[in-house]
C-alpha positions as CSV (number, residue, x, y, z in Angstrom):
1,M,110.5,133.3,130.9
2,T,109.9,130.8,133.7
3,T,107.3,129.0,131.7
4,E,109.6,128.7,128.7
5,M,112.4,127.2,131.0
6,Q,110.0,124.7,132.4
7,E,108.9,123.6,128.9
8,I,112.5,123.1,127.9
9,A,113.2,121.0,131.0
10,I,110.1,118.8,130.4
11,T,111.2,118.2,126.8
12,E,114.7,117.1,127.8
13,E,113.6,114.8,130.5
14,K,110.6,113.2,128.7
15,P,111.5,109.6,128.0
16,L,110.8,108.0,124.6
17,L,107.4,106.4,124.3
18,P,107.3,102.7,123.7
19,G,107.8,102.0,120.0
20,Q,109.0,105.5,119.2
21,S,112.5,104.4,118.2
22,D,110.9,101.9,115.8
23,T,108.8,104.7,114.3
24,V,112.0,106.7,113.6
25,K,113.6,103.6,112.0
26,D,110.5,103.0,109.9
27,A,110.6,106.6,108.7
28,E,114.2,106.2,107.7
29,I,113.5,103.0,105.8
30,A,110.5,104.6,104.1
31,A,112.8,107.5,103.0
32,R,115.4,105.1,101.6
33,I,112.7,103.2,99.7
34,L,111.3,106.5,98.3
35,L,114.8,107.5,97.2
36,D,115.3,104.1,95.5
37,Q,111.9,104.3,93.7
38,G,112.5,107.9,92.7
39,Q,110.1,110.8,92.6
40,E,107.5,110.6,89.8
41,H,106.4,113.7,87.9
42,R,104.0,114.4,85.1
43,V,105.4,117.0,82.8
44,E,103.3,119.0,80.4
45,T,104.8,119.4,76.9
46,P,103.6,120.9,73.6
47,H,102.7,117.4,72.4
48,G,101.2,115.9,75.6
49,V,102.2,114.7,79.0
50,L,105.3,112.8,79.9
51,H,105.8,110.6,82.9
52,V,109.2,111.2,84.4
53,T,111.0,109.6,87.4
54,V,113.9,111.4,89.1
55,H,116.5,109.7,91.3
56,G,118.9,111.7,93.5
57,A,119.8,115.3,93.8
58,G,123.2,115.0,92.1
59,N,125.5,117.9,91.6
60,A,124.0,121.1,90.1
61,R,127.2,121.7,88.3
62,R,127.0,118.4,86.5
63,P,124.7,117.4,83.7
64,A,121.7,115.1,84.6
65,I,121.7,111.6,83.1
66,L,118.5,111.3,81.1
67,T,117.4,107.9,79.8
68,F,114.8,107.0,77.2
69,H,113.6,103.4,76.8
70,D,112.9,101.1,73.8
71,V,109.6,100.0,72.3
72,G,107.8,97.3,74.4
73,M,109.4,98.5,77.6
74,D,109.1,101.3,80.1
75,S,111.8,103.1,82.0
76,K,111.8,100.5,84.8
77,S,112.0,97.4,82.7
78,C,114.6,98.9,80.4
79,F,117.0,100.5,82.9
80,S,116.4,99.2,86.4
81,T,118.9,96.3,86.0
82,L,121.6,98.7,84.9
83,F,121.1,101.6,87.3
84,K,120.5,99.4,90.3
85,F,123.7,97.4,89.5
86,E,126.1,97.6,92.4
87,E,129.0,99.2,90.6
88,M,126.7,101.7,88.9
89,Q,126.0,103.3,92.3
90,E,129.2,105.3,92.1
91,I,127.8,107.1,89.1
92,V,124.3,107.3,90.4
93,K,125.3,109.1,93.6
94,N,127.2,111.8,91.6
95,F,124.5,112.6,89.1
96,T,120.8,113.2,89.0
97,V,119.2,110.4,87.0
98,V,116.1,111.1,85.0
99,H,114.1,108.3,83.4
100,V,111.6,109.5,80.8
101,D,108.7,107.2,79.6
102,A,107.3,107.7,76.1
103,P,103.7,108.8,76.1
104,G,101.4,106.1,77.4
105,Q,104.2,103.6,78.1
106,E,104.5,104.0,81.9
107,D,103.1,101.4,84.2
108,G,99.4,102.1,84.9
109,A,99.0,104.4,81.9
110,A,95.5,105.0,80.6
111,I,94.7,103.2,77.4
112,Y,94.4,105.4,74.3
113,P,91.0,105.3,72.6
114,A,90.5,104.0,69.1
115,G,91.7,106.3,66.4
116,Y,94.1,108.1,68.8
117,Q,96.8,110.0,66.9
118,Y,100.1,109.1,68.6
119,A,103.0,111.5,68.6
120,S,105.6,111.1,65.8
121,M,109.2,110.5,66.7
122,D,110.0,114.1,65.9
123,Q,107.2,115.2,68.2
124,V,108.4,113.0,71.1
125,S,111.9,114.4,70.8
126,E,110.3,117.9,70.9
127,M,108.8,117.1,74.3
128,L,112.2,116.8,75.9
129,P,113.1,120.5,76.2
130,A,110.0,120.9,78.5
131,V,111.5,118.2,80.7
132,L,114.8,120.1,81.0
133,Q,113.0,123.3,81.7
134,Y,110.7,121.7,84.3
135,F,113.7,120.5,86.3
136,N,115.9,123.4,85.5
137,F,118.6,121.2,83.9
138,R,121.1,123.1,81.9
139,T,122.6,120.0,80.1
140,I,122.2,116.2,80.1
141,I,124.0,113.0,79.3
142,G,121.6,111.0,77.2
143,V,121.3,107.2,77.5
144,G,118.9,105.7,75.0
145,V,118.0,102.2,73.8
146,G,116.4,101.4,70.4
147,A,113.6,103.9,69.8
148,G,114.9,105.9,72.8
149,A,118.3,106.1,71.2
150,Y,116.7,107.5,68.0
151,I,114.6,110.0,70.0
152,L,117.7,111.3,71.9
153,S,119.7,111.5,68.7
154,K,117.0,113.6,67.1
155,F,116.8,115.8,70.3
156,T,120.6,116.2,70.3
157,L,120.8,117.3,66.6
158,S,118.1,119.9,67.3
159,N,119.5,121.0,70.7
160,P,123.3,120.5,70.5
161,D,124.1,122.8,73.4
162,A,121.8,120.9,75.8
163,V,123.7,117.5,75.5
164,E,127.2,116.9,76.8
165,G,127.3,113.2,75.8
166,L,125.3,110.4,74.3
167,V,125.2,106.7,75.0
168,L,123.2,105.1,72.2
169,I,122.4,101.4,72.5
170,N,121.0,99.6,69.5
171,V,120.6,102.8,67.6
172,D,119.2,103.0,64.0
173,T,119.2,106.5,62.6
174,N,117.8,105.4,59.3
175,A,114.2,105.3,58.2
176,R,114.1,101.6,57.7
177,G,111.3,99.1,58.1
178,W,110.9,97.1,61.3
179,M,113.7,94.8,62.6
180,D,113.0,91.3,63.9
181,W,113.9,92.1,67.4
182,A,111.8,95.2,67.7
183,A,108.8,93.5,66.2
184,Q,109.1,90.6,68.5
185,K,109.3,92.9,71.5
186,V,106.0,94.6,70.7
187,C,103.8,91.6,70.7
188,D,104.0,87.8,70.6
189,M,101.4,87.9,67.9
190,Y,104.2,88.1,65.4
191,P,106.2,84.9,65.9
192,K,107.5,84.7,62.4
193,M,109.4,88.0,62.9
194,T,111.5,86.7,65.8
195,S,115.2,86.5,65.1
196,T,116.5,83.0,65.2
197,E,119.9,84.1,66.6
198,E,118.3,86.1,69.3
199,M,116.0,83.2,70.3
200,S,118.9,80.8,70.6
201,A,121.2,83.2,72.5
202,N,118.6,84.7,74.9
203,T,115.8,82.2,75.2
204,E,115.0,82.9,78.9
205,L,115.3,86.7,78.5
206,I,113.0,86.7,75.4
207,Q,110.5,84.5,77.1
208,T,110.3,86.8,80.1
209,H,109.9,89.8,77.9
210,R,107.3,88.1,75.8
211,E,105.2,87.2,78.8
212,R,105.5,90.8,80.1
213,I,104.3,92.2,76.7
214,S,101.5,89.7,76.3
215,K,100.1,90.5,79.7
216,A,100.6,94.3,79.5
217,P,97.4,96.1,80.1
218,N,98.5,98.9,77.7
219,L,99.2,96.7,74.7
220,I,97.4,99.2,72.5
221,N,99.7,102.0,73.6
222,I,102.7,99.9,73.0
223,E,101.6,99.2,69.4
224,L,101.0,102.9,68.8
225,F,104.6,103.7,70.0
226,W,105.9,100.9,67.8
227,K,104.1,102.2,64.7
228,S,105.4,105.7,65.4
229,Y,109.0,104.3,65.6
230,Q,108.5,102.4,62.4
231,G,107.4,105.6,60.7
232,R,110.6,107.5,61.7
233,R,112.5,109.7,59.3
234,D,116.1,109.3,58.3
235,L,118.2,111.6,60.6
236,N,120.6,112.2,57.6
237,I,123.7,112.1,59.8
238,E,126.9,112.6,58.0
239,R,130.4,113.8,58.9
240,N,129.4,117.4,58.3
241,N,126.0,117.0,60.0
242,T,126.6,115.1,63.1
243,F,126.6,115.3,66.9
244,K,128.7,118.0,68.5
245,C,129.2,115.9,71.7
246,P,131.0,112.7,72.6
247,V,129.1,109.6,71.6
248,M,129.4,105.9,72.7
249,L,127.6,103.5,70.5
250,V,126.7,100.1,72.1
251,V,125.4,97.0,70.4
252,G,125.4,93.3,71.2
253,D,127.6,91.0,69.1
254,Q,125.5,89.3,66.4
255,A,122.4,91.3,67.4
256,P,120.0,92.5,64.6
257,Y,121.0,96.1,65.4
258,E,124.7,95.5,64.7
259,E,124.7,96.5,61.1
260,A,122.8,99.7,61.8
261,A,125.1,100.6,64.6
262,V,128.2,100.0,62.5
263,E,126.7,102.2,59.7
264,C,126.0,104.9,62.3
265,N,129.5,104.7,63.6
266,S,130.9,105.3,60.1
267,K,129.0,108.5,59.8
268,L,130.1,110.0,63.1
269,D,133.2,112.0,64.1
270,P,135.9,109.4,64.9
271,T,137.6,111.7,67.3
272,T,134.6,111.9,69.6
273,T,132.9,108.5,69.0
274,S,133.5,105.1,70.6
275,F,131.9,101.9,69.4
276,L,131.3,99.2,71.9
277,K,130.4,95.7,70.6
278,M,129.6,93.4,73.4
279,A,129.9,89.6,73.2
280,D,127.2,87.5,74.8
281,A,125.0,90.5,75.2
282,G,122.2,89.7,72.8
283,G,119.7,92.4,71.9
284,M,119.6,94.1,75.3
285,P,123.1,94.6,76.7
286,Q,121.8,96.9,79.5
287,L,120.0,93.8,80.9
288,T,122.4,91.0,80.0
289,Q,125.8,92.7,80.6
290,P,125.3,95.5,83.2
291,S,128.8,95.0,84.6
292,K,130.6,95.6,81.3
293,L,128.3,98.4,80.3
294,T,128.8,100.1,83.7
295,E,132.5,100.0,83.3
296,A,132.4,101.4,79.8
297,F,130.0,104.1,80.9
298,K,132.5,105.1,83.7
299,Y,135.2,105.5,81.1
300,F,132.9,107.5,78.9
301,I,132.1,109.9,81.8
302,Q,135.7,110.2,82.7
303,G,136.5,111.1,79.1
304,M,134.1,114.0,79.5
305,G,136.1,115.3,82.5
306,Y,133.9,113.9,85.3
307,M,134.7,111.4,88.1
308,A,138.4,111.5,87.3
309,S,139.2,109.6,90.6
310,S,136.8,106.8,89.9
311,C,138.4,103.4,90.2
312,M,137.9,100.7,87.5
313,T,137.7,97.3,89.1
314,R,135.8,94.5,87.4
315,L,137.1,94.8,83.9
316,S,140.6,95.4,85.1
317,R,140.5,92.1,87.0
318,S,139.3,90.2,84.0
319,R,141.9,88.1,82.2
320,T,139.9,87.9,79.0
321,T,138.7,91.5,78.6
322,S,140.2,94.1,76.4
323,L,138.7,97.5,76.4
324,S,140.2,100.4,74.4
325,S,138.7,103.8,73.7
326,S,139.6,107.3,72.9
327,F,137.7,110.4,73.8
328,S,138.7,113.9,72.9
329,M,137.2,117.2,73.7
330,E,138.3,120.8,73.7
331,G,140.7,122.2,76.3
332,S,141.5,120.4,79.6
333,R,138.9,117.6,79.0
334,S,140.9,116.0,76.2
335,R,142.1,112.6,77.3
336,S,142.8,109.1,76.0
337,R,142.4,105.9,78.0
338,T,143.0,102.3,77.4
339,L,142.2,99.4,79.7
340,S,143.6,96.0,78.9
341,Q,144.8,92.9,80.8
342,G,146.8,93.7,83.8
343,S,146.0,97.4,83.9
344,Q,145.0,99.1,87.2
345,G,143.0,102.0,85.8
346,G,145.9,104.4,85.6
347,Q,147.0,106.6,82.8
348,L,148.1,104.5,79.9
349,P,149.4,105.3,76.4
350,P,146.6,106.5,74.1
351,S,145.1,104.0,71.7
352,P,144.5,104.8,68.1
353,S,141.4,102.6,68.1
354,H,137.9,104.0,68.6
355,T,136.3,100.6,68.8
356,M,135.8,98.8,72.1
357,E,135.6,95.0,71.8
358,V,134.5,93.4,75.1
359,S,134.3,89.7,75.5
360,C,134.4,87.7,78.7
């Protein structure tokens, strides 16, 4: 007993060693950096291994936000601008965010050998249930861009109970040939395929993306992913064969994807679908207009019954922004919201429109 009391006394009176407080601070900083970078995992699936990065612990009673990137990008280059945006942090701190990289697309991925049979779009979508099972996620809110939007659409049609909501940016659910923008993003070896409108509207962004692709060490892997996307099948979405969850379609004004997004919107249930056409957004609105997309995403989540007390700030202050949307779900989650000039984010009369036109 005496020995134990002496040890306690020594511990209490022992002064901090020089530099010890700095060590504690360094550990705290390292922990914050680790949280910001996310925890990386390699998840085994029936069709290969997926690289997955998880941010935050979120709320176990809420769905995880699961993202899937476009061709020519990885999860970091596709979504970092959006999810690190200041006003997005209100959402991030309330949900677990999961970024999934398509096979072989993550930074540092091993190069596939010649003749490698890359997974089809159907097979990539079939990998996602293993991700949910690995992290014990019951449901997700999917956020996909381009090829990622197609993959999440396919997953949702096959697993309707696992998806509470979908945000589809630049989606094309049809089995069409390549589009100018997708082809340009894969490799600058195809200059004739570059959209003139995109070049004139987003010269700096396109040049940056081109340089990244041209210098990418896994260019072979990128090309395999692109070819897989070009070989996609028509999802055959119709009013009687559509998503069971709320959907927000997003496309940049005058972007090559606009026609495909409009066609997709015409096939979805108008009572649970919102169409957001963003001005001055180009082909990648998550990179060029993170503020507007964040605000729309908050409304979308609120329409699902989450973050009801969240305040809308940036768009409500804009004098030239008009944002209208309607989301309806069963039971107490049914709601309709409209944000227009002079509004302060409160309850407003429902709008009959299911199209959001955002221009600033």
